[in-house]
N, C-alpha and C positions, 0 to 999 in steps of 0.2 A: 803213358799218355791216356790210354783207355781208362785206367783206374782213376785218374784225376778227373776226367770228364764224368765218369759214373758217380764218383763221390760228390762232386759239385751238384750234379743233377739230383742226387738223393737228398742232399742237405736242402736244396731249394724246394724240392717236393714236400719235405717234412715241414719246413718253415711256412710255406704258402698254405699247406693243408691245415696247420694249426691256426693260422690267422683267419681262415674262412670258417672255422668251426663255430666261433662265437656268433657270427652273423646268421648262420643256419638256426641256431638255438633261438635267437631273437625273432627270426621270421616264423618259426614254429609256434612260439608263444603268441605272436601277433595273429597268426592264422587261427589259433584256438579261440582267442578273444573274439575275432570276427565271426567264427562259427557259432559261438555261444550267443552273441547278439542277434544273429540270424534266426536262431532257434527260439527266441523269445519274442514272438510277434504279438505283443500285448495290444489288444483291441484293433488288430489289423484284419481285414476281411479277405478271404480267399474264395473264389468261385470254383467249386469242384463238381463236375457232372451236373451242372444246372442248379446246384445248391450253394447259396452264399453262407459261408461258415465264419463266425467270429468267435475268437477265444476271449472269454470274459475274465476268468480268474484262474491262476495257476498256483499250485502249492506242491511243496516237496516235504514229506515227513520221513523221519528216520526211525526205524524200529530195530532195537538191539536185543537179542536173546543170547546171553552168554557171549560166545566169541563170534556169533553170526550176526552180521549187520545187513539190513535190508532197507532200501529206499522205496517209498510209496509216492508215486506221482499222481496227483489228481488235478483235473481241470474242468471248468464249466464252459460250455459252448452255447452259442445261440445260432440257430439255423433258419434260413429263409429261402423259400422256393423262388429261384430267379428264372425259371423256365416256364413255358406255357403248359407243360405236362405235369400231372400230379406226381409228386415224389415224396417219399418219406425219409425221415432221418431217424435211423434206429441203431 
């Protein structure tokens, strides 16, 4: 009797585990897409420490030397002092 209950439990565990694996992969892919879209704040302003910063242009360039591959990320920003105290953007 114990062997029957254990084997049924094991079969159900494997079956339910296999069914839920696909949903986890889809959720992971959806989360990656959402994170990527959050990282691309084109022309959205953020106020940091009294400075209003806007990203104007983003570029990604790939450099390949032999087997070594490097990515170069460049971006152009615009800063505006939003506080009453003089601050620099450096």
